[in-house]
DONUVO-432333 format. One line per 2 residues: number of its first residue (from 1); their letters; for each residue x, y, z of C-alpha. Coordinates in Angstrom, 2 decimals, padded with zeros to 5 digits. Layout:
! residues N
NUM) a) X:Y:Z | ...;
This chain:
! residues 454
1) mn) -002.14:-023.76:010.81 | -005.03:-025.69:012.39;
3) is) -008.29:-024.44:010.87 | -010.37:-027.10:012.64;
5) dt) -010.25:-024.99:015.81 | -012.91:-022.41:016.57;
7) ii) -011.33:-018.99:017.04 | -012.40:-015.95:019.03;
9) ap) -011.12:-012.36:019.33 | -012.36:-008.83:020.00;
11) at) -013.10:-007.04:016.72 | -013.11:-003.54:018.19;
13) ag) -010.11:-001.53:019.38 | -009.03:-001.66:023.02;
15) gk) -010.34:000.89:025.50 | -013.80:001.98:026.59;
17) ag) -016.42:002.72:023.94 | -020.15:002.68:023.27;
19) ig) -020.04:-000.90:022.02 | -017.56:-003.74:021.97;
21) ii) -017.68:-006.53:019.39 | -016.48:-010.11:019.74;
23) ri) -016.01:-012.23:016.63 | -016.12:-016.05:016.65;
25) sg) -015.57:-018.43:013.71 | -015.43:-022.20:013.34;
27) gd) -017.27:-025.48:013.67 | -018.21:-025.01:017.35;
29) vr) -020.11:-021.74:016.90 | -023.55:-023.40:017.23;
31) ni) -022.45:-025.08:020.47 | -021.25:-021.70:021.81;
33) ik) -024.63:-020.14:020.94 | -026.45:-022.76:023.01;
35) ki) -024.17:-022.31:026.02 | -023.96:-018.50:026.29;
37) lk) -027.30:-017.48:024.72 | -029.27:-020.62:025.58;
39) is) -031.37:-020.39:022.41 | -030.96:-021.03:018.69;
41) lr) -030.47:-018.05:016.38 | -032.04:-017.16:013.08;
43) er) -029.35:-016.78:010.43 | -028.22:-013.23:009.51;
45) ya) -030.66:-011.62:011.94 | -029.88:-009.19:014.77;
47) hf) -031.18:-010.61:018.06 | -031.19:-008.72:021.36;
49) ft) -030.09:-011.15:024.06 | -028.69:-011.55:027.53;
51) ff) -025.19:-013.06:027.51 | -024.52:-015.69:030.19;
53) dl) -021.35:-017.28:031.48 | -021.04:-021.07:031.63;
55) ng) -022.50:-021.09:035.15 | -025.64:-019.28:034.05;
57) ki) -024.71:-015.88:035.50 | -025.48:-012.75:033.48;
59) vd) -022.38:-011.13:031.96 | -023.93:-008.50:029.66;
61) ng) -026.73:-007.93:027.19 | -026.55:-006.84:023.57;
63) ia) -026.88:-007.93:019.96 | -026.02:-011.39:018.61;
65) if) -025.77:-012.12:014.87 | -025.23:-015.61:013.45;
67) fa) -023.75:-016.18:009.97 | -024.03:-019.78:008.76;
69) sp) -021.37:-021.38:006.56 | -020.63:-020.70:003.74;
71) rs) -022.42:-017.32:003.76 | -020.01:-015.59:006.12;
73) ft) -016.79:-013.59:005.93 | -014.60:-016.61:006.70;
75) ge) -016.80:-019.16:004.92 | -017.29:-020.91:008.29;
77) dm) -020.07:-020.59:010.87 | -019.59:-017.19:012.51;
79) le) -021.04:-015.37:015.50 | -020.74:-011.69:016.36;
81) lq) -021.58:-010.49:019.86 | -022.10:-006.74:020.24;
83) gh) -022.09:-005.76:023.89 | -021.15:-002.74:025.96;
85) gn) -017.69:-001.41:025.20 | -016.10:-002.09:028.57;
87) pl) -012.88:-004.10:028.15 | -013.61:-005.98:031.40;
89) il) -016.97:-007.21:030.08 | -015.45:-008.31:026.77;
91) dm) -012.64:-010.06:028.63 | -015.15:-011.93:030.85;
93) li) -017.12:-013.11:027.82 | -014.01:-014.24:025.93;
95) kn) -012.55:-016.07:028.96 | -015.80:-017.99:029.45;
97) il) -016.06:-018.98:025.79 | -012.41:-020.12:025.83;
99) li) -013.39:-022.73:028.45 | -015.41:-024.52:025.78;
101) nn) -013.50:-027.35:024.07 | -011.79:-026.64:020.74;
103) vr) -011.99:-022.84:021.15 | -008.86:-020.68:021.21;
105) la) -007.81:-017.07:020.74 | -007.36:-016.05:017.11;
107) rp) -003.97:-015.03:015.85 | -003.62:-011.58:014.19;
109) ge) -005.30:-011.70:010.78 | -006.58:-015.25:011.22;
111) fs) -010.18:-014.41:010.28 | -008.97:-012.91:006.99;
113) er) -006.59:-015.83:006.48 | -009.47:-018.29:006.82;
115) af) -011.51:-016.21:004.37 | -008.60:-016.50:001.92;
117) ln) -008.11:-020.25:002.46 | -011.85:-020.82:002.00;
119) ek) -011.73:-018.77:-001.24 | -014.06:-016.06:000.03;
121) id) -011.45:-013.46:-000.90 | -008.15:-013.56:-002.79;
123) li) -004.85:-012.13:-001.59 | -005.43:-008.79:-003.33;
125) qa) -008.70:-008.34:-001.43 | -007.06:-009.38:001.84;
127) ea) -004.36:-006.75:001.29 | -007.03:-004.19:000.37;
129) tm) -008.75:-004.83:003.71 | -005.55:-003.89:005.53;
131) dl) -004.96:-000.91:003.26 | -008.51:000.37:003.80;
133) ih) -007.95:000.40:007.55 | -004.69:002.36:007.17;
135) aq) -005.68:004.63:004.25 | -004.57:008.23:004.86;
137) sk) -006.65:010.05:002.24 | -010.10:010.02:000.65;
139) la) -008.66:008.87:-002.70 | -006.79:006.02:-000.98;
141) iq) -010.03:004.92:000.72 | -011.89:004.90:-002.61;
143) as) -009.09:002.95:-004.30 | -008.91:000.46:-001.40;
145) lk) -012.64:-000.19:-001.70 | -012.24:-000.75:-005.45;
147) sl) -009.58:-003.41:-004.77 | -011.70:-004.91:-001.98;
149) qg) -014.64:-005.20:-004.39 | -012.45:-007.22:-006.76;
151) ff) -011.65:-004.74:-009.55 | -007.87:-005.28:-009.39;
153) sq) -008.44:-009.04:-009.07 | -010.49:-008.99:-012.29;
155) ci) -007.63:-007.24:-014.12 | -005.13:-009.86:-012.93;
157) nk) -007.51:-012.73:-013.73 | -007.95:-011.37:-017.26;
159) if) -004.17:-011.50:-017.77 | -004.06:-015.01:-016.27;
161) qr) -006.83:-016.32:-018.56 | -005.20:-014.91:-021.69;
163) ln) -001.82:-016.40:-020.81 | -003.49:-019.70:-020.00;
165) si) -005.18:-019.76:-023.41 | -001.87:-019.04:-025.17;
167) ys) -000.11:-021.73:-023.13 | -002.80:-024.34:-023.96;
169) ni) -002.42:-023.70:-027.68 | 001.37:-023.94:-027.50;
171) ea) 001.24:-027.20:-025.50 | -001.25:-028.69:-027.96;
173) ai) 001.04:-027.81:-030.86 | 003.99:-029.46:-029.06;
175) nf) 002.20:-032.63:-027.89 | 000.03:-033.41:-030.92;
177) pe) 001.88:-032.19:-034.01 | 000.71:-035.17:-036.09;
179) di) -003.00:-034.57:-035.36 | -003.22:-030.80:-035.25;
181) nd) -002.16:-028.25:-037.76 | 000.57:-026.28:-035.97;
183) ni) -000.01:-023.24:-038.09 | -003.63:-022.94:-036.94;
185) ll) -002.72:-023.25:-033.26 | 000.23:-020.90:-033.48;
187) kn) -001.36:-018.46:-035.89 | -000.98:-014.88:-034.63;
189) id) 000.64:-016.19:-031.42 | 003.05:-013.25:-031.40;
191) nk) 000.13:-010.80:-031.70 | -001.66:-012.52:-028.84;
193) iy) 001.43:-012.23:-026.63 | 001.84:-008.60:-027.65;
195) dv) -001.80:-007.96:-026.64 | -001.10:-009.43:-023.19;
197) is) 002.01:-007.24:-022.89 | -000.11:-004.18:-023.74;
199) li) -002.70:-005.22:-021.15 | -000.05:-005.65:-018.45;
201) kk) 001.35:-002.19:-019.26 | -002.11:-000.65:-018.78;
203) vk) -002.63:-002.47:-015.49 | 000.88:-001.53:-014.33;
205) kk) 000.26:002.15:-015.11 | -002.79:002.13:-012.85;
207) av) -000.89:000.08:-010.26 | 001.86:002.74:-010.15;
209) qg) -000.80:005.38:-009.45 | -002.46:003.11:-006.88;
211) nl) 000.87:002.61:-005.14 | 001.35:006.38:-004.94;
213) lr) -002.03:006.64:-003.23 | -001.09:003.90:-000.77;
215) eg) 002.40:005.07:000.12 | 001.99:008.78:-000.57;
217) ik) 004.32:011.00:-002.57 | 007.69:011.23:-000.85;
219) iv) 009.21:014.70:-000.95 | 012.68:015.17:000.49;
221) it) 013.54:018.70:001.58 | 017.27:019.11:001.08;
223) gt) 019.92:021.76:000.65 | 022.99:023.17:002.34;
225) pn) 022.92:023.87:006.10 | 020.88:026.80:007.40;
227) vg) 018.96:027.65:004.20 | 015.57:027.16:005.91;
229) ks) 014.72:023.51:005.26 | 013.24:022.86:008.69;
231) sl) 011.45:026.21:008.67 | 009.91:025.29:005.31;
233) ln) 008.66:021.99:006.74 | 007.09:023.80:009.70;
235) rl) 005.43:026.33:007.37 | 003.91:023.66:005.12;
237) ln) 002.54:021.77:008.12 | 001.41:024.93:009.96;
239) kn) 003.05:023.60:013.11 | 006.51:023.24:014.60;
241) va) 007.78:019.70:014.16 | 011.42:020.55:013.46;
243) iv) 013.81:022.51:015.67 | 014.87:025.77:014.07;
245) tn) 017.94:027.79:015.14 | 020.45:030.13:013.55;
247) la) 023.11:027.46:013.98 | 024.01:025.34:010.96;
249) gt) 023.62:021.56:011.43 | 020.66:021.68:013.85;
251) tr) 018.82:018.90:011.98 | 020.77:015.65:012.25;
253) dl) 018.08:012.99:012.04 | 015.37:012.51:009.41;
255) ir) 012.11:014.21:010.36 | 009.11:012.62:008.64;
257) sy) 005.72:014.34:008.58 | 002.55:013.87:006.57;
259) in) 000.25:016.38:004.92 | -002.91:015.78:002.91;
261) ik) -003.48:018.02:-000.10 | -006.45:017.50:-002.44;
263) gl) -006.95:013.89:-001.38 | -003.30:012.98:-001.85;
265) tf) -000.92:012.17:000.99 | 002.55:013.70:000.96;
267) el) 005.37:012.43:003.14 | 007.65:015.39:003.79;
269) id) 011.15:014.45:004.93 | 013.39:017.09:006.43;
271) ta) 017.06:016.16:006.19 | 020.41:017.26:007.51;
273) gl) 022.13:019.87:005.36 | 024.63:018.21:003.03;
275) cd) 028.14:019.46:003.69 | 031.58:018.30:004.76;
277) sn) 031.55:017.78:008.51 | 033.94:016.42:011.14;
279) nv) 031.12:015.86:013.64 | 030.41:012.12:013.96;
281) ie) 026.67:012.55:014.67 | 026.24:015.09:011.88;
283) ki) 028.03:012.71:009.48 | 025.46:010.01:010.28;
285) gi) 022.64:012.49:009.60 | 024.20:013.45:006.27;
287) kl) 024.48:009.76:005.26 | 020.81:009.20:006.18;
289) ak) 019.90:012.25:004.09 | 021.79:010.95:001.05;
291) dv) 020.13:007.53:001.32 | 016.57:008.88:001.60;
293) ik) 017.11:011.38:-001.24 | 017.85:008.49:-003.63;
295) ks) 014.54:006.77:-002.74 | 012.23:009.79:-002.98;
297) nh) 009.78:010.71:-005.77 | 010.41:014.43:-005.52;
299) vf) 013.24:016.58:-004.23 | 012.73:020.11:-002.95;
301) lv) 016.18:021.70:-003.21 | 016.13:024.75:-000.93;
303) ld) 018.42:027.61:-001.95 | 019.27:030.97:-000.40;
305) ss) 017.97:033.81:-002.61 | 020.29:036.27:-000.90;
307) kk) 023.31:034.43:-002.30 | 024.75:035.17:-005.74;
309) de) 023.38:033.23:-008.72 | 026.83:031.75:-009.38;
311) fn) 026.88:030.28:-005.88 | 023.39:028.73:-006.23;
313) el) 024.22:027.40:-009.69 | 027.17:025.51:-008.23;
315) ii) 024.95:024.10:-005.45 | 022.37:022.90:-008.01;
317) kn) 025.08:021.33:-010.18 | 026.55:019.41:-007.24;
319) yi) 023.14:018.13:-006.09 | 022.03:016.97:-009.54;
321) kk) 025.03:014.62:-009.68 | 023.68:012.77:-006.63;
323) ln) 020.11:012.32:-007.92 | 018.45:009.75:-010.17;
325) kn) 017.31:010.72:-013.65 | 013.64:009.93:-012.96;
327) qi) 013.42:012.13:-009.85 | 011.48:015.38:-010.06;
329) it) 013.52:018.31:-008.76 | 011.96:021.58:-007.65;
331) li) 014.12:024.59:-006.80 | 012.83:026.42:-003.73;
333) fn) 014.41:029.87:-003.48 | 014.00:030.94:000.15;
335) ki) 014.67:034.29:001.85 | 013.20:036.41:-000.97;
337) dl) 012.39:038.98:001.72 | 016.14:039.72:001.91;
339) tk) 016.59:040.58:-001.75 | 014.81:042.76:-004.29;
341) kk) 015.78:040.57:-007.24 | 014.54:037.02:-007.91;
343) sc) 017.32:034.54:-008.54 | 017.27:033.17:-012.07;
345) it) 019.71:030.43:-012.95 | 019.45:030.59:-016.75;
347) ry) 021.04:027.19:-017.23 | 018.27:025.46:-015.23;
349) kn) 015.37:027.87:-015.86 | 013.51:025.63:-018.33;
351) ky) 014.59:022.32:-016.83 | 013.29:022.67:-013.25;
353) ts) 010.34:024.45:-011.68 | 011.40:027.33:-009.44;
355) iy) 009.27:028.52:-006.50 | 010.15:031.70:-004.62;
357) vs) 009.26:031.90:-000.93 | 010.00:033.60:002.32;
359) vk) 009.61:031.01:005.02 | 009.99:033.76:007.61;
361) sg) 007.04:035.88:006.37 | 005.04:033.13:004.66;
363) lg) 005.28:034.79:001.25 | 004.96:032.25:-001.58;
365) id) 003.93:029.32:000.67 | 000.38:029.25:-000.75;
367) ll) 001.87:029.14:-004.25 | 004.04:026.19:-003.20;
369) rk) 001.00:024.35:-001.82 | -000.86:025.02:-005.08;
371) ym) 002.11:023.60:-006.97 | 001.99:020.47:-004.78;
373) rs) -001.73:020.10:-005.50 | -000.85:019.84:-009.19;
375) fs) 000.93:016.54:-008.43 | -002.51:014.94:-008.10;
377) rs) -003.05:015.42:-011.84 | -000.84:012.38:-012.38;
379) id) -003.39:010.32:-010.45 | -006.39:009.03:-012.38;
381) ss) -009.41:010.30:-010.46 | -011.80:007.97:-012.31;
383) en) -013.60:005.10:-010.62 | -011.22:002.62:-012.28;
385) lf) -008.34:003.38:-009.90 | -007.39:000.62:-007.45;
387) la) -004.83:000.49:-004.66 | -001.61:-001.44:-005.32;
389) rr) 001.38:-002.50:-003.29 | 005.06:-002.52:-004.16;
391) rh) 004.83:-006.32:-004.35 | 002.29:-006.04:-007.15;
393) lq) 004.47:-003.61:-009.10 | 007.52:-005.85:-008.79;
395) il) 005.62:-008.88:-010.12 | 004.03:-006.91:-012.98;
397) tk) 007.45:-005.50:-013.95 | 009.08:-008.94:-013.81;
399) tl) 006.27:-010.55:-015.85 | 006.41:-007.76:-018.42;
401) kl) 010.15:-008.19:-018.98 | 009.80:-011.97:-019.17;
403) le) 007.13:-011.73:-021.89 | 008.95:-009.04:-023.86;
405) dg) 012.17:-011.10:-023.86 | 010.22:-014.27:-024.65;
407) lk) 008.42:-012.65:-027.58 | 011.72:-011.39:-029.01;
409) nw) 013.27:-014.86:-028.72 | 010.23:-016.43:-030.40;
411) id) 010.36:-013.98:-033.31 | 014.13:-014.47:-033.71;
413) fq) 014.48:-018.23:-033.18 | 010.96:-019.80:-033.34;
415) ti) 011.80:-022.17:-030.45 | 008.36:-023.39:-029.36;
417) el) 009.55:-025.24:-026.21 | 011.28:-022.11:-024.90;
419) ls) 008.17:-020.04:-025.58 | 006.05:-022.57:-023.69;
421) dt) 008.31:-022.34:-020.63 | 008.20:-018.53:-020.79;
423) ik) 004.39:-018.36:-020.89 | 004.08:-020.91:-018.08;
425) la) 006.49:-018.97:-015.87 | 004.72:-015.68:-016.67;
427) nt) 001.39:-017.19:-015.63 | 002.84:-018.53:-012.39;
429) li) 004.30:-015.10:-011.64 | 001.09:-013.19:-012.31;
431) se) -000.81:-015.67:-010.14 | 001.31:-014.69:-007.14;
433) is) -000.48:-011.33:-007.08 | -003.87:-012.91:-006.34;
435) gk) -002.32:-015.65:-004.20 | -003.10:-018.64:-006.44;
437) fi) 000.52:-019.71:-006.28 | 002.42:-018.29:-003.32;
439) nq) 004.73:-019.53:-000.58 | 002.95:-020.46:002.68;
441) di) 005.59:-018.66:004.77 | 004.92:-015.43:002.86;
443) le) 001.19:-015.83:003.49 | 001.62:-016.37:007.22;
445) kf) 003.94:-013.37:007.49 | 001.44:-011.19:005.63;
447) fs) -001.59:-012.14:007.73 | 000.41:-011.77:010.96;
449) ef) 000.60:-008.02:010.22 | -003.20:-007.73:010.52;
451) ci) -005.08:-006.56:013.60 | -006.38:-009.07:016.13;
453) gk) -010.00:-009.86:015.21 | -009.62:-009.10:011.50;
């Protein structure tokens, strides 16, 4: 990437609006100011100006703000032009500025990438910027801001510093055994490693919660054909997103919808009814259903209350075999309007929560929503919650296992060189979260997912 170029891009979304903003960053910003504003600007001050093209013709008027390096978002000289939100006007301004030497259109995410390369933000904060833009709940917004402000980065840096201190002591003990008392350097080394392990576990626990806020809680609605899965989805959303008929096998594709309850986003996934089918298309739908069920946090198993308990018990038994041990299963007994007696499968009564509803009349739906609201109790509502990505969780998990295995080997065999390699690798791993050590191709791929002008 050539960061010697000056880059330009619209910072506001396409379409007509009250204002339109153009963002410019790089070494030629001061030259651009002279050519299109024809006057020097006071730093970090909002000036009202007329914008000219390179031939001196008026293009628009609006606000110009100059941010001098290094006190800018990118760490370079930056200029923001806030004009009228007509795409034609913005396009005219950008085309004129592009005629100036060394100025080009910015790639998606290039402003944030330059901010990262100039150490104005780390990778966690860059990711938080993207997550803040796409946050789907109030809690997710608050957590994104916490990450953007550097709270998560501080947690990771604390782990990094502790590992670095341990590694320095180990290396000193290896390299200068004749000058330094090994016992002093390595005293309580296992306790120090254990403390880091405990710290990572605490950070990971919050990261798991932060990841739930980012991705939402996935709930798969499953069951045999024609038990009311699609009708339940429509009821929860208060709108018809799934086709409902009396014919079994109507739903063949996955239907994904989102609902926000008490600041938490739920992804509801309606699936094809699991059964033996000779229909090729229905078979594909059933396979999709099985795959998504395995990846979900929660499973709503919809049952027909009008059926005998023995029948429903067999259904539950067959479904449980297909699920993971850590998945939360809720039994949704539908069609209670057709029976006077509530189904009670004694074998599973204390193991799984049972909710009784009539999707047709709406009976019990409010109780189900209240039950879903209780899921938010697993999320720490304190100000210490930050947003986390799956990438962060994977690295924390990998680092944790590496240190736990390394500590065990140290206690068992006292091999100092092996312990040194373990701590060094753990520190390199943890540094990938903040972007201190990370592959350039991964960085470019990440920033390419950003908006133009960000």
